[in-house]
C-alpha positions in Angstrom: -7.5 -36.7 -4.9 -4.7 -39.0 -5.3 -1.1 -37.9 -4.4 0.1 -38.6 -7.9 -2.5 -36.1 -9.3 -1.6 -33.4 -6.9 2.0 -33.7 -7.3 1.6 -33.3 -11.0 -0.7 -30.5 -10.9 1.9 -28.6 -8.5 4.7 -29.4 -10.9 2.6 -27.8 -13.8 1.9 -24.9 -11.6 5.8 -24.6 -10.9 6.6 -25.1 -14.8 4.0 -22.3 -15.6 5.4 -19.9 -12.8 9.1 -20.6 -14.0 8.3 -20.2 -17.6 6.8 -16.5 -16.7 10.3 -14.9 -16.2 11.4 -16.2 -19.7 8.1 -15.1 -21.3 8.1 -11.9 -19.5 11.6 -11.1 -20.9 10.8 -12.0 -24.2 7.8 -9.7 -24.2 9.7 -6.7 -23.0 11.6 -6.8 -26.4 8.3 -5.7 -28.1 6.0 -4.2 -25.6 6.4 -1.3 -22.8 6.1 -2.3 -19.2 2.9 -0.4 -18.7 1.2 -2.3 -21.6 2.3 -5.9 -20.5 0.9 -4.7 -16.9 -2.2 -3.6 -18.1 -2.8 -6.7 -20.3 -2.0 -9.0 -17.3 -4.2 -7.0 -15.3 -7.3 -7.4 -17.9 -6.6 -11.1 -18.4 -6.4 -11.9 -14.8 -9.9 -9.7 -14.1 -11.8 -11.7 -16.9 -10.5 -15.1 -15.4 -11.6 -13.7 -12.0 -15.3 -12.7 -13.3 -15.5 -15.7 -15.1 -14.9 -17.8 -11.8 -17.0 -15.6 -9.8 -19.8 -15.7 -12.5 -19.7 -19.6 -13.0 -18.1 -20.7 -9.7 -20.4 -21.2 -6.7 -22.0 -18.2 -4.9 -20.0 -15.5 -3.5 -21.2 -13.1 -1.0 -21.5 -9.3 -2.7 -18.6 -7.0 -1.2 -19.8 -4.3 1.2 -19.1 -0.6 0.0 -16.1 -0.5 2.4 -15.0 -3.8 0.9 -15.0 -2.5 -2.4 -12.8 0.2 -1.4 -10.2 -1.9 0.0 -10.5 -4.5 -3.1 -9.9 -1.3 -5.4 -6.7 -0.1 -3.5 -5.6 -3.8 -3.1 -6.0 -3.9 -6.9 -4.3 -1.0 -7.7 -1.3 -1.1 -5.5 -0.9 -5.0 -4.7 -1.4 -6.0 -8.8 -1.0 -3.0 -10.9 1.9 -1.4 -9.4 3.4 -4.7 -8.5 3.1 -6.0 -12.0 4.5 -2.6 -13.5 7.7 -2.6 -11.3 8.2 -6.1 -12.1 8.4 -5.4 -15.8 10.2 -2.3 -15.2 12.7 -4.1 -13.0 13.0 -7.0 -15.4 13.7 -4.6 -18.1 17.0 -3.3 -16.1 18.0 -7.0 -14.7 18.2 -10.4 -15.6 15.5 -13.2 -15.5 17.7 -15.1 -12.9 17.9 -12.0 -10.6 14.1 -11.5 -11.1 13.2 -14.8 -10.1 15.4 -14.7 -7.1 13.9 -11.5 -6.1 10.3 -12.9 -6.1 11.7 -15.9 -4.3 12.8 -14.3 -1.5 9.5 -12.2 -0.9 8.2 -14.5 1.5 11.3 -14.1 3.6 10.9 -10.5 3.6 7.3 -10.9 4.6 8.4 -13.1 7.6 10.8 -10.4 8.7 8.4 -7.5 8.1 5.8 -9.2 10.1 8.0 -10.0 12.8 9.1 -6.4 13.0 5.7 -4.6 12.6 3.2 -7.2 13.5 5.2 -8.9 16.6 4.6 -12.3 14.6 6.9 -15.2 16.0 9.4 -16.8 13.6 8.8 -20.3 13.9 10.9 -23.5 13.0 9.0 -23.8 9.8 9.1 -20.3 8.7 13.1 -20.7 9.2 13.1 -23.8 7.4 11.6 -21.9 4.5 13.7 -19.1 4.6 16.9 -21.2 4.8 15.5 -22.8 1.6 15.1 -19.7 -0.3 18.4 -18.2 0.9 19.9 -21.4 -0.2 18.8 -20.8 -3.7 19.8 -17.3 -3.6 23.5 -18.4 -2.7 23.5 -20.8 -5.3 22.3 -18.5 -8.1 25.2 -15.6 -7.2 27.9 -18.5 -6.8 26.8 -19.5 -10.2 27.0 -15.8 -11.4 30.6 -15.6 -9.7 31.8 -18.6 -12.1 32.0 -21.0 -9.2 31.2 -24.6 -10.3 30.8 -27.8 -8.3 33.3 -30.4 -9.1 
């Protein structure tokens, strides 16, 4: 794949991801957080079933893997989406996007604390990038403008 194609696809992903917050805030005017969470879970499940059906052959999960998949689906997806919509209902789109953007930083710190993973230069670089976005948003909220 050419570099230009990859960059355009990544740009498309960023645009869809960014539009997610605005669309979510708009939908919350008409629908409850639990309905939107359930709807997202259903649409995502249908997409993944289609990928599994028409994609390359996938290994069938074992019984213990099914248990893990169900727990991951409930807590990693359904609860995550519910709390995302519930939080967005009580905050701004900008704050929600910053919280999501800082998730990798929290993951890095928790992995260091609980798993003893090393904090490497690339990880620190990514963390600083996220923290810079956070500072820029907060300065903007306080009314600071660059001259």
